[in-house]
N, C-alpha and C positions, 0 to 999 in steps of 0.2 A: 272593574272589580278585582282583577288579579293585582293590579297595582295597589289598591287598598289593602289587600291581604298582606303584602310585603310591608307597607307603611305602618299600619295600625296593629295588626296582629302580632307580627314578629317583634317589633320594637317594644310593645307592651310586655310581651312574655320575656323578652331578653332583659328588660329593666327589672322585672320580677325575679329572674334568675340572678341577676347582679346584686340585688338586694339580699337575697337568701345567702348567696356566696359570702358576701361582706359580713353578714352576721355571723356565719360560721367561723370565718377567718378571725374576726374580732374576738370571739369566744376562745378560740384555740390560742391565739397569742396572748390574750389576757391571762389565761391559765399559766402558760409558760412564764410570762413575765412576773406573775404573782409567785410562783413556787421557786423560781430561780432569779432572785431579784439582782444578782450580780450580772445577769446578762442584759446589759442596757439596751442592746440591739432589739431584743424581743419587745420592748416598750415602744420603740419606734415603728416596728413592724405591725404592732397592735394599732398604734395611732393611724398608721396608713390604711388599714382595713376600716377603721372608724370613719376616716375622711371619705374613702370610697363609698361607704354606706350613706352618709350625708349627701355627697355629690349625686349618687345614683337616685336618691329620693327627689332631689331638686331637679334632676333632668327628667325624671318621669313625670314631674309636676309641671314642667315647662309648657307642654302642649295644652292640658287642661286649663291652666292659668292664663295661656297666651301671653306669657311674659318672657321676653328674651333676657331680661335682668335675672330672672331666676335660672335660666339656662346658663348665663355667665357665671353666677354664683356656683352652680353645679359643677362646671368645668374648672373653676377655681379650686374647689375641694378636690377634684379629681387629680389636678396637678400637684396639690399638697401631698396627696396620697403617694404619687409617684416619687416625689422628692423625699419622703419619709423612707422609702424603700432604699434609696441611695445613702442617705445618712445612716440608716441602720446597718448597711453592709460595711461602711467605713468603720463604724463603732465596733462591729463584730470582729473586724481585723485588728482592732486597737489602734487605729489611725486617729490623728487629731480631729476634732469635730470642725464641721464646716457650717455652723449655724448662721454666721454671718453672711457667708457666700450664698447659702441657701436662701436667705431672706432677700438678698439682692436679686438673685435669680427670679424668685416669686414675684418681686416687685416689678421687674423689667417685663416679665411675661404677662403679668396682670395689665400693665400699661399697653402692651401691644394688643391684648384682647379688647381693651376699652376702645383703642383707635380703630380697630376692625369691627367694632360693635355695630355700626349702621349697615354693614354689608353681610347679608345673611349667609351666602356660601363662602365669602372672603374670610370670615372669622374662623371657619372649620379648619383650614390649612394652619392658621396660628395655634389654634388649640393643639392639634396634632403634632406640630413641630415642637411646641413646649413640652408635651408629654414625652417625646422621644429623647431629649436631653438627658434627664436624670436616669432614664433607663439605660441608655448607652453607657453612661458613666458607671452605673452599677454593674453591668455586664462586663465591662472592661476590668473592673476590680475583681470580680469573681473569677476571672480567668487569669489573673496576673499575680495575685498575692499569694506568695509561697507555693506550697504544693497544692495542685488542683485536686479537689476531692470530688466524690460522686455527688454529694449535695450541691456543690457549687456548679458543676456541670449541668446538673438538672435545672438549677435556677437559671443559669445563662441561656439554656436552650428555650426555656419558658419565656424569658424576656426577648430572646430573638424571635420567637413566633409572634409576640405582641407587636414587636417593631415591624415585621413584615406586614401584619394586619394594618397597623397605623399607616405604613407607607402606601398600601393599596388604596386605603381611603383617602389619603393625601392626594395621590395621583388623580382619583376621580373628582375631588374638589377642585384641583388645579384645572382640570379639563372643563369643569363646569364654568368656572370663573372665566376661562379662555373662550367660552361660547362653543366649545367642541362637543361636549357631552352634557345635554341638558334634558331633564325630566324623563329620561327613558327608564325603562325597567331595570336595565344593567346597573345604573347608579344605586338604586335602592337595594338591589340584590348585594352589591358589594358592600354597601353601608351595613345591611343587617348581618352578613357573614363576617364582616370585619369585626363587628361588636361581638359576635359569637366566638370568634377565634380569640379575641382579647380576654374574654371571660374565661375560656378554657386555659389559655396561657398563664393567666394570673393564678389559677389554682395550681398549674404545674410550677411556676417558680416559687410560690409559697411552700409547695411540698419540698421543693429543693432547699429552701431556707430552713425548714423544719428539720430535714435531714442533717444539714449542717449544724443546727442547734443540738440535735441528739448526739452527733458525733463529738462536738465539743464537751458536752455533759459526760459522755462515756468516757472521753479521754481524761476529764478531771477525776472521775471515780477511779479509773486505771492508776492515774498518777498518785492518788491517795493511798491505794493498795500497795503501791510499789515504792512509796516514798517515806523516808523517816522524817516525822513531823517536826522533830527538834533541830536537825541539822540541815534538812533539805536534801540529804543524800539519798541514794538508793538504799533499800532496807534488805533484810535477810530473804524475804519472799522473792524480790527481784532477782537475787543471786541464784537461789535455788531453781526458780523457773527459767532464768537465762541460761544456767548450765544444762538443764535437762533438754532444752529445745536448741541448744547450740547458738544462741543469740550472742552470748558473751564470748565464748571460745568455741568456734567450729571444730568439730572432731577431726575434720580433714585438713585443718590448717596446717600448712608445712612448717611455718615458723613457730607455731605454738605461742605460748605465753608464760610470763612469770607471775607468780602469785605472792602478794605480801599480806601477811596477817599482822595487824598492829594492835597493841594494847597500851592503854594509858596506865603507867606505873602509880601504884598506891592511890588510885582514884578514890577509894573509900575515904582516905584521910582528908581529901578536899571537901567531900560532903560533910564529914564529921567536924572539921575545923571551921569551915566557912558557910556550910548550908547547902541544901540541895539546889538553891538558885545559882550558887556559884558553880556547883558541879555542872549544871546545864551549860552555863556560859563558857565553862572550861572546855567541854566537848565541842561546842561551836567554834571556840578559838582555836582548838587543835584541828578541827576539820577544815577550817579556813586556810591555816598554815599548809596543811598537807595538799589541799586542793589547789593551791597556787602553784605547786610544783608539778602538777600532772599535766598530761597532754589531753586534748579533746577525745582521743580514741581510748584513753584509759577508763576503766570502770571502778568508781570508788563508792563503797557502801558502808554503812553502819550495821553490823549484824548482831550486835549484843549491847549491853549498857555502855561499856567502855572499850569496846572492840570493834575494829574496823578491818575492812578487806579491800585489797586493790588488785585488779587485774591489769597487767601491762602487756598488751598484744605486741607480737613481733619484737620481744625483748628477752635477751639471753640472760643468764645468771649474773654475768659481769655487770651488765647495765642495770639489772634489778638491785645489785649489790650497791652500786654507786648511788642510785636513788635512795635506798634505805638508809645509808649513811648520811645523806644530805638531809633527810627528813628527821632523823634523830638529832642532828646538830641544830637544825632550825627551831625545832620545838624546844630544845634546851636553852637556846639563845633567845627565845621570844617568850618571856613570862606574861602572865595574865595580870592586868591591873584590875584589882577587884575592891571597890569601895575604899580607895586610898592605901590599899595593901597590895604587895606584889607577891603573886603566887607563882612559884617555879615549878615546872612540870617536866616530866621526861616520858619517852615511849619506849617500848621494846617492839622489835619487828622480827618476824621469822619469814623466811622466803624459800620458795622452791620454783622450779621450772617444768613446764610440760611442752612436749610436742609429740607428734604422731609416732615417733620412734620410741618414746618412753613405754615401759612395760605396762604401767598403769593408765588409768583415765585421769579426767581433770579433778574429780572428787578425791583420788588418792593423792594427788599432788597438794590439794587443799589440806589434807590431813598432814602431810608431811611439813608444810609451812606452819601449820598449827603446833605441831610437835616441836619444831625449831623455835617457835615463839616462847613456849613454856620452858623450853631448855634455857634460853638466854635470861629469862626471869628468875630462874633458879641459879644463875651464875652472875648475878650482880644488877640486872636490869639495865635500862638506859643504853641498849646496843642493838645490833642487828645480826641475825644468825642466818646462814644459808645452809640448807639440808640438801645433801647429795647422797643418793642411795645407789649402791653398786650390787651387782648380782652375787658377788663372793664375800660381801660384808654385811652383816645383819646389824648395822649401826648407823646413826646419823652423825655425820661430822659437822661440828658447828664452830662458827668463828665471829667473835665479837668485833665491834668497831676498833677496839683497842688493840686488836691482834691476839688476844688471849684465845687458845684453842683448848678444846676438851672433847671427850667422847661420851655420848650419852647412849646407854644401852637401850 
């Protein structure tokens, strides 16, 4: 009577729970895949849940139909579901697809299942070993690719729980085949609880995958909020927020940073003479030239129509002046080819430096660099100017790339 309770009631109930869980996961991933169609991984995770749904139905029907072929088909669908999890993880991390390898793995696994088909308990270890391969591969990827996130850890923990349950059931089946553990209540208790843990762990790792998807989508939204869509650079909002929270230039930084304000000279003439499309390409062209001369640690942003801002961490005014001169020369020497016409351009650069010994804050230094920028535009354009403010002088001294000096009140 007790044995019957574990065999009939528990497995019937667990198959029902598996059926309901698979429906829920299918709907969740289908909604995510439909609303965020660029997330290809969500399609595979949805397909995984669908395969589990079909596999669960077939496994539940195996005993009433008294057909081992139905059970074999059910386990094949379950294996396909586990394989889709691995494929989805690879695609989530933008790795090359492994459809061919997955097909070969599925074919080999199915062949092993068919070979073990005549042996009732002998086929279970084959099923379980096949299930564990894609799960192990997925867990390794989740903990290796780039920075480990909360979602990837949750997903990996869920997979680890599933693998432990598979291992426990695998051991019991091996003991059965070896005539060590046969027909006792312990076997059926382990089988039922193993399936229960697998159902729970599947929900855990899917929750982890959902967290990963949400983090990815949130990151893309944040990127849109802080990115200039035309040039792909940071935008004004990124600079303002980055300065306020110390992400760009920490207020306690001993070496401080230099600030460059860059403006495209006579940009309106480009739009008027060649059209706004040419103006857009012009900005992209100049952004590319400047970006190629910067370090990874430098912050480069487009803060207005034709105005850019550059933060150079750990750079004094001399180093910033050298870079500014180089940028002015590079832009002047690299014209834009626009529809069989050559468009020559120039930039004006104003620069200043900040460190913790300065009287003002970073925003003050930004204003100084901006003042230097407009000073050079008034004095011929196509040059760079450095602003140096002294306690006893209420003026900003500026120097162009040609060595011309002037004083701006």
